[in-house]
N, C-alpha and C positions, 0 to 999 in steps of 0.2 A: 623672595621667591626661592623655594627649595626644590631641587630637582632630584629625581631618583637616580640610582646608579646607571640604569639603562638609558634614561634621558640624557645624562651627562655623556655617555659613550656615543650616542647618536649625534649629539651636538658637536662633539669633538671631531667625529668623522666628517660631518657636514662642513665644518669650518676648514678642515684640512683639504677636503675636496675642492672647496671654493678657492682656497689659496692656490692650489695647483692650477685650476682653470684660469685664475687671475694672472698668474705668472706665465702661463702658456701664451697668453695674449700679448706678452711683452710688457705687461704692467708690473709694478712692484710696490710693495708696501713700505719698503725702505728707500729713503731718498739719500743718495750719497753726497750730493754737492751742497752741503751746508744749507739746508732748506729753512724757509721761514716757517713759523708755527702754522700759519694759514695753509701753506702748501701741503704740509704733512696732514693736517686736519682734513683737507679736501680729499686726499687719497684714501684715508680711512673712512670717511663718510661715503665715498663711492663704493668702497668694498662692503661696508655694512648695509647700505641700501640694497645692493645686489643680493646679499645674503638674506636679508629680511624678505625680499620679494620671493625668494625660493621657499621660505618657510610658509 
């Protein structure tokens, strides 16, 4: 899939905004305490699901 420059800018802004909202809720995409692969994957999955729902 190829995006135009405008589409790329919009997607970047949307992802940044979603990351800001995600972190304001006390959630984080970075796990500090030596996480298992599944724990990290679950956090990213939650984040991506939320992002896709907004699209």
